[in-house]
C-alpha positions in Angstrom: 129.1 108.0 97.3 126.9 105.7 95.4 124.2 104.3 97.5 121.6 101.5 96.9 118.4 101.6 98.9 116.6 98.2 98.9 112.9 98.5 99.2 111.1 101.6 97.7 108.2 101.7 100.0 106.7 104.3 102.2 110.1 104.6 104.1 112.5 103.4 101.5 111.7 105.8 98.8 111.7 109.0 100.9 115.1 107.8 102.2 116.4 107.3 98.7 115.1 110.8 97.9 116.8 112.2 100.9 120.2 110.6 100.0 119.9 112.0 96.5 118.9 115.4 97.7 122.1 115.4 99.8 124.2 115.1 96.7 124.7 111.4 96.3 124.1 109.0 93.4 121.3 106.7 94.6 120.0 103.4 93.0 116.6 102.3 94.3 115.9 98.6 94.2 112.5 97.1 94.4 110.8 94.0 93.3 107.9 95.8 91.9 108.2 96.8 88.2 105.3 99.2 88.4 107.0 101.1 91.4 110.3 101.1 89.5 108.7 102.5 86.4 106.8 105.3 88.4 109.9 106.2 90.2 111.9 106.5 87.0 109.2 108.7 85.6 109.6 111.0 88.6 106.1 110.1 89.8 105.3 109.2 93.5 103.9 105.5 93.7 101.8 106.4 96.9 100.0 109.5 98.1 100.3 111.3 101.3 104.0 111.8 101.8 104.8 115.4 102.3 107.3 116.9 99.6 107.8 113.5 98.1 106.3 114.5 94.7 108.2 117.8 94.8 111.5 116.2 95.6 111.2 113.3 93.0 110.7 115.8 90.4 114.0 117.3 91.4 116.3 114.3 91.8 115.0 111.9 89.0 115.5 114.4 86.1 118.9 115.2 87.5 120.0 111.6 87.3 120.7 111.4 91.1 117.9 108.6 91.6 117.4 105.8 89.3 115.2 102.8 90.2 115.8 99.2 89.2 114.6 95.6 89.9 118.1 94.2 89.8 119.2 94.5 93.4 122.4 92.5 93.0 123.5 94.7 90.1 122.8 97.8 92.0 124.6 96.6 95.1 127.7 95.6 93.0 128.0 99.3 91.9 127.5 100.8 95.4 129.7 102.0 98.4 126.7 101.7 100.9 123.5 99.6 100.9 120.5 100.6 103.0 117.9 97.9 103.4 114.3 99.0 104.2 112.4 95.8 103.1 109.3 95.0 105.0 109.3 92.4 107.7 105.8 90.8 107.6 104.2 89.4 110.6 101.1 87.1 111.1 98.0 87.9 113.1 100.0 87.2 116.3 102.8 89.5 115.0 105.2 86.5 114.7 107.9 87.6 112.1 108.0 86.2 108.7 111.4 86.9 107.3 110.7 85.7 103.8 110.9 88.9 101.8 114.0 90.2 103.8 115.7 86.7 103.4 115.2 87.1 99.6 116.5 90.6 99.5 119.6 89.7 101.6 120.4 86.9 99.2 120.2 89.4 96.4 122.4 91.8 98.2 124.9 89.0 98.8 125.2 88.2 95.3 126.3 91.7 94.4 128.2 92.5 97.5 131.9 93.6 97.0 134.7 94.3 99.3 134.5 97.6 101.1 130.8 97.9 101.1 128.8 99.2 104.0 125.5 97.3 104.6 122.8 98.9 106.9 119.5 97.4 107.9 116.8 99.9 108.9 113.8 97.6 109.1 112.7 97.1 112.7 113.9 93.6 113.9 114.0 91.4 116.9 117.1 91.8 119.0 120.0 89.8 117.7 118.8 89.4 114.1 121.5 91.4 112.5 124.2 89.4 114.1 122.6 85.9 113.9 120.7 86.0 110.7 122.0 88.7 108.4 125.6 88.3 108.9 125.9 84.6 108.2 123.5 84.9 105.3 125.5 87.8 103.7 128.8 86.0 104.4 127.5 82.6 102.9 126.0 84.3 99.8 129.0 86.6 99.1 132.1 84.6 100.2 133.1 87.6 102.0 133.9 88.1 105.7 132.1 90.8 107.9 134.3 93.0 109.7 137.1 92.8 107.1 135.7 92.7 103.7 132.5 94.4 104.3 130.7 96.1 107.3 127.2 95.3 108.9 125.3 97.8 110.9 121.8 98.3 112.2 120.1 101.6 112.3 116.4 101.6 113.0 114.1 104.0 111.0 112.3 106.3 113.5 109.9 108.2 111.3 106.2 108.4 110.6 104.7 108.1 107.2 103.4 111.4 105.9 106.2 113.3 107.5 109.3 111.3 106.8 111.6 114.2 105.7 110.6 116.3 108.8 111.2 113.4 111.1 114.7 112.6 109.6 115.8 116.0 110.8 114.0 116.0 114.1 115.2 112.8 115.7 118.8 111.5 116.4 119.9 108.7 114.0 120.6 105.7 116.1 122.9 102.9 115.1 125.0 100.0 116.3 127.6 97.9 114.4 129.0 94.4 114.6 132.5 96.1 114.9 133.8 99.5 115.9 135.1 100.1 112.4 131.7 99.4 110.9 129.9 101.7 113.3 132.5 104.5 112.5 131.8 104.0 108.8 128.0 104.2 109.4 128.4 107.3 111.4 130.3 108.9 108.6 127.7 107.8 106.1 124.8 109.2 107.9 126.5 112.5 108.6 126.9 112.9 104.9 123.2 112.0 103.9 121.2 113.5 106.7 120.8 117.1 108.2 119.6 117.6 111.7 117.7 120.4 113.5 119.0 121.8 116.6 117.8 120.0 119.7 119.0 121.9 122.9 116.6 119.6 124.9 118.9 116.7 124.2 122.0 116.6 126.4 123.8 114.5 123.7 122.6 116.9 121.0 120.8 115.9 117.8 122.8 114.0 115.1 124.3 110.4 114.7 124.2 108.3 117.9 126.4 105.2 118.0 124.8 102.9 120.7 127.8 100.5 120.8 126.3 97.2 119.4 123.7 96.2 116.8 121.7 94.6 119.6 121.4 97.9 121.5 120.2 99.7 118.3 117.7 97.0 117.6 116.4 97.1 121.3 116.2 100.9 121.2 113.5 100.8 118.5 111.5 98.2 120.1 111.9 100.0 123.4 110.5 103.4 122.2 107.5 101.8 120.5 106.8 99.3 123.3 106.9 102.1 125.7 104.1 103.7 123.8 102.1 100.6 123.8 102.5 100.1 127.5 101.7 103.7 128.2 98.4 103.6 126.1 97.5 100.2 127.8 97.9 102.2 131.1 95.7 105.0 129.9 93.0 102.6 128.6 92.9 101.0 132.1 92.7 104.4 133.8 89.9 105.3 131.3 87.9 102.3 132.0 88.2 102.9 135.7 87.4 106.5 135.4 84.3 105.9 133.3 82.9 103.6 135.9 83.5 106.1 138.8 82.2 109.2 137.1 85.7 110.8 136.5 86.9 112.7 133.6 90.1 110.9 132.8 91.2 113.4 130.3 91.3 116.1 133.0 93.1 113.6 135.3 95.8 113.0 132.6 96.2 116.8 131.9 96.7 117.3 135.6 99.1 114.4 136.0 101.1 115.5 133.1 101.6 119.0 134.4 104.2 117.4 136.6 107.4 116.7 134.5 107.7 113.2 135.4 104.3 112.0 134.2 103.8 111.5 130.4 100.5 109.5 130.3 99.1 109.1 126.9 95.4 109.1 126.0 92.9 106.2 126.0 91.0 105.3 122.8 89.3 102.7 120.8 92.3 101.1 119.3 96.0 101.1 118.8 97.0 100.4 115.1 99.5 100.8 112.4 102.7 99.0 111.4 104.5 99.9 114.6 102.8 100.0 118.0 100.7 96.8 117.7 103.7 95.0 116.2 107.0 95.9 117.8 105.9 94.9 121.3 105.3 91.3 119.9 108.7 91.3 118.4 110.1 92.3 121.7 108.2 89.4 123.3 109.6 87.1 120.7 112.9 87.6 122.5 111.6 88.3 126.0 108.5 86.0 126.5 108.6 86.7 130.3 108.0 90.4 129.9 104.6 90.4 131.7 104.1 94.1 131.6 104.5 94.3 127.9 102.3 91.3 127.3 99.5 92.7 129.6 99.5 96.1 127.9 99.3 94.4 124.4 96.5 92.4 125.6 94.6 95.3 127.0 95.1 97.5 123.9 93.9 94.7 121.7 90.7 94.3 123.6 89.7 98.0 123.2 87.5 97.5 120.0 85.6 94.9 121.9 85.4 97.0 125.1 84.2 100.0 123.0 81.4 97.9 121.3 80.4 96.8 124.9 79.9 100.4 125.8 77.9 100.9 122.5 75.7 98.1 123.4 75.0 99.4 126.8 74.2 102.9 125.5 71.9 101.5 122.8 69.7 99.8 125.7 71.4 96.5 125.8 71.1 95.4 122.2 72.3 96.3 118.7 70.4 93.5 117.0 69.0 94.8 113.7 70.4 98.4 114.3 72.3 100.2 111.6 75.8 101.2 112.9 78.2 103.3 111.0 81.9 102.9 111.9 83.8 106.1 110.9 87.4 105.4 109.9 89.0 102.5 108.3 92.5 103.7 108.6 94.5 103.0 111.7 94.9 106.8 112.4 93.7 110.0 111.0 95.2 111.5 107.7 96.8 108.1 106.7 95.3 105.8 104.1 96.5 102.5 105.7 94.6 99.8 107.5 97.5 97.8 109.0 96.3 96.5 112.4 93.5 99.1 112.4 91.0 99.0 115.0 88.3 98.9 112.3 88.6 95.1 112.0 88.0 94.3 115.6 85.3 97.0 115.9 83.3 95.7 112.9 83.7 92.1 114.0 82.4 92.8 117.5 79.5 94.9 116.2 78.5 92.1 113.8 78.8 89.5 116.7 76.3 91.9 118.5 73.8 91.6 115.7 74.4 95.1 114.3 74.1 95.8 110.5 77.5 97.5 110.0 78.5 100.1 107.4 81.9 101.8 107.2 83.0 105.3 106.2 86.4 106.7 105.5 87.1 109.9 103.4 90.3 108.4 102.1 88.7 105.2 100.7 86.2 104.6 97.8 83.2 102.3 98.3 84.9 99.8 96.0 88.1 99.8 98.3 86.0 99.3 101.4 84.1 96.4 99.7 87.4 94.6 99.2 87.5 94.4 103.0 83.9 93.0 103.0 82.3 96.1 104.3 79.3 98.2 102.9 80.3 101.8 102.5 78.3 104.4 104.5 77.6 107.9 102.9 77.2 110.8 105.3 73.6 111.9 105.4 72.2 108.4 105.2 70.0 107.3 108.0 71.8 105.4 110.8 71.0 104.7 114.4 74.5 104.4 116.0 77.8 106.0 115.1 81.2 104.7 116.4 84.3 107.0 115.6 87.3 104.7 114.9 89.9 107.0 113.2 90.4 110.7 114.0 90.3 112.1 110.4 90.2 115.9 110.5 87.1 115.9 108.4 85.2 114.3 111.3 85.8 117.2 113.6 82.9 119.4 112.3 80.3 116.5 112.1 76.9 116.9 113.8 73.7 115.1 114.5 72.4 116.6 111.1 75.1 114.4 109.3 73.3 111.2 110.8 69.6 111.2 110.3 67.9 109.0 112.9 71.1 108.7 115.1 70.4 107.8 118.6 73.9 106.9 120.0 77.4 108.2 119.2 80.5 106.6 120.7 83.6 108.7 120.0 86.6 106.4 120.2 89.1 109.4 119.5 87.6 112.3 121.4 87.4 114.3 118.2 83.7 115.3 118.1 82.0 118.2 119.7 79.3 116.9 122.0 77.5 120.1 121.8 76.7 119.2 118.1 74.8 116.1 119.1 71.9 117.5 121.2 69.2 114.8 122.1 71.7 112.0 121.2 73.4 109.7 123.7 77.0 110.7 123.5 79.9 108.7 124.9 83.7 109.2 124.8 85.9 106.1 125.2 87.6 106.5 128.6 85.4 109.2 129.9 82.3 109.0 132.1 79.1 109.9 130.4 77.7 113.3 131.2 74.1 113.3 132.2 71.8 116.4 131.9 
């Protein structure tokens, strides 16, 4: 097959490489000329994706992956088109389809009879049928279902481990027709390889869910479940902390029974997925009160954590130097999308604190672009708040923070024994006294 992947970002580029490694000729289309140039040089445009640099160095010199800025031309040469263009959202996670609309128009201009078009970007339910189908038909003059086929298949991978996750999880899809779905099943069976999953009754592999809407909802459901679960854990944590209970022990005990899968409480839920996709679900289902309540509970956690910090500091942070550790939304990832750092810094500043931010993955200049002064380990600071669970933080101790009086661990990553004579709190857990 000849395949075009539209969008060479943190998901699209590894997908393009995966398809090329599976023996197919791949054109990677992206609007960024610098990204295209780097890919064509066999160089990864972004760090942190396991095996990406190694695999690029294999498939690009072999001529199996070529990048271009001309999406329409690439599509015109292809048997299958996979779209992984970002869907941007505003502060309330309302979708802005601008980039996806533009990419769809480019695809339509190059679309030829017989082509399979698959969208992998997470979408509100119904988008494939009601937005992309008419847009592709109008721009191409072709008819979906007879001239070309349109399918939705959500990406289900995490950045940093895309190649591993592609093997680990079933590939879900749903078409606008049975024929389209059948072509998509055949496509993915040729470009993906799957690990054995004896725990799955249906087995690992490609799963046709019957409709595009079912596939769209499956991605929203699996991520919304996690948000709701974390919201529940956060509420359990707040109650347990008030009542002198170790909520982490409670969760471990509860989860020893196979029908309980309670997640862990923490300072924030960040990233491109969990804070966003419940909002996309609510866009279709505004009456989903459970989803809305969980999203609101999780969004409030940075402010709740700062409230704990104020209390631990004697009721005021005015004039105190507070170091927030972690700008990233999660450990090991250089990404601030919907990171809890924003709400944490804002709430600390509102409380009168002099806030500095540390992250081992960001330079002082990069942090300054967000309006933050950088903190260097070893500098005097009175209060420390852990926001991201970077592995580098696990071995920290009071010696790393001269003058520290209060530590609030929002990720339960630090060892309290390393902070003698310091007031030490864990978000969601009652403070141990004595």
